[in-house]
C-alpha positions as CSV (number, residue, x, y, z in Angstrom):
1,M,-3.2,-5.8,-3.5
2,G,-4.2,-9.9,-4.6
3,P,-2.6,-12.8,-5.0
4,G,1.0,-13.4,-6.5
5,R,4.1,-14.0,-4.7
6,V,6.7,-13.1,-3.0
7,H,9.6,-11.9,-5.4
8,Y,12.0,-10.2,-2.8
9,A,12.0,-10.1,1.3
10,G,14.4,-9.0,3.6
11,Q,17.0,-5.7,4.0
12,V,18.3,-3.5,1.2
13,A,20.5,0.0,2.2
14,G,20.0,-1.2,6.0
15,R,16.2,-0.8,5.6
16,G,13.0,-4.1,5.2
17,V,12.2,-4.4,1.8
18,L,9.0,-6.6,0.5
19,S,8.0,-6.9,-3.7
20,L,5.5,-9.5,-4.6
21,T,5.1,-10.1,-7.9
22,L,1.9,-10.0,-9.1
23,P,-0.5,-11.8,-11.7
24,G,0.4,-10.3,-15.2
25,G,4.3,-9.5,-14.3
26,L,3.9,-6.2,-12.5
27,R,6.4,-6.6,-9.1
28,T,5.1,-3.8,-5.9
29,T,8.3,-3.2,-3.5
30,Y,7.2,-1.4,0.1
31,E,9.4,-0.1,2.1
32,P,10.6,0.2,5.3
33,V,9.0,-2.9,6.8
34,R,9.8,-6.1,8.6
35,P,8.7,-9.1,6.0
36,L,6.9,-11.5,7.9
37,V,6.7,-14.0,4.4
38,A,9.7,-15.6,2.7
39,E,11.4,-15.4,-1.1
40,G,9.5,-17.4,-3.0
41,E,5.4,-18.0,-0.3
42,V,2.5,-17.5,-2.6
43,V,0.4,-15.0,-0.8
44,T,-3.3,-14.5,-1.0
45,A,-5.2,-10.8,-1.9
46,G,-6.0,-9.5,2.0
47,Q,-2.8,-11.7,4.3
48,V,-1.1,-9.9,6.4
49,V,2.8,-9.8,4.7
50,A,4.8,-7.2,6.7
51,V,5.0,-5.2,9.3
52,L,5.9,-1.0,8.9
53,T,9.1,-0.2,10.7
54,E,11.2,3.1,11.7
55,G,12.2,4.8,7.7
56,S,15.1,6.8,8.2
57,H,13.9,9.9,6.6
58,C,10.5,10.7,7.4
59,P,9.4,12.6,10.7
60,G,7.2,10.4,11.3
61,P,6.2,7.3,9.9
62,C,5.5,6.5,6.0
63,L,5.5,4.1,3.9
64,H,7.1,4.3,0.5
65,W,5.0,1.8,-2.4
66,G,6.0,1.1,-5.6
67,L,5.2,0.0,-9.2
68,L,7.4,-2.1,-11.5
69,A,6.3,-3.2,-14.7
70,G,9.0,-5.1,-16.5
71,E,12.9,-4.8,-15.0
72,D,12.5,-1.0,-15.3
73,A,9.4,0.7,-16.3
74,Y,8.2,2.2,-13.1
75,R,4.5,3.5,-12.7
76,N,2.4,4.6,-10.8
77,P,1.1,2.7,-7.8
78,L,-2.5,4.4,-6.9
79,A,-3.3,2.6,-10.9
80,L,-3.4,-0.7,-8.7
81,L,-6.3,0.2,-6.6
82,P,-10.3,1.3,-7.8
83,A,-11.4,5.1,-8.8
84,A,-11.7,7.0,-5.9
85,T,-15.9,8.3,-4.9
86,P,-15.4,11.9,-4.5
87,R,-17.5,12.4,-1.5
88,L,-18.3,15.7,0.3
89,L,-18.2,16.6,3.4
90,P,-20.2,19.0,5.4
91,P,-19.7,22.0,7.1
92,A,-17.5,22.0,9.7
93,G,-20.1,22.5,13.0
94,T,-22.4,20.8,11.2
95,A,-23.9,16.7,11.2
96,P,-25.4,15.2,8.9
97,D,-29.7,14.1,10.0
98,R,-30.1,10.3,9.3
99,A,-30.3,11.0,6.2
100,G,-26.6,11.8,5.7
101,R,-27.8,15.2,4.4
102,A,-25.7,18.4,6.2
103,G,-27.9,20.3,9.6
104,A,-27.3,22.5,12.3
105,G,-25.4,19.9,15.2
């Protein structure tokens, strides 16, 4: 995401949890993870702060990502990401030409 400070790194209900406080007071949470940082530590953008671990209810690997504003105002964490740019894929069975246009493969 960006720079911040580790708010919490440890176990909650048997799962590893990492919570980071971002500038402006927002807090992000990640689980199930094995934190690689300690509570109070300052982190930087691009720093690896945790490793995904096995969850207890997902059939495969999954990450639960949350965003909290204040003490109890949950928000959509996707709001932290830049707006997606729509892209059209070529029809199945075709390959793009050198200019990126769909053509016969």
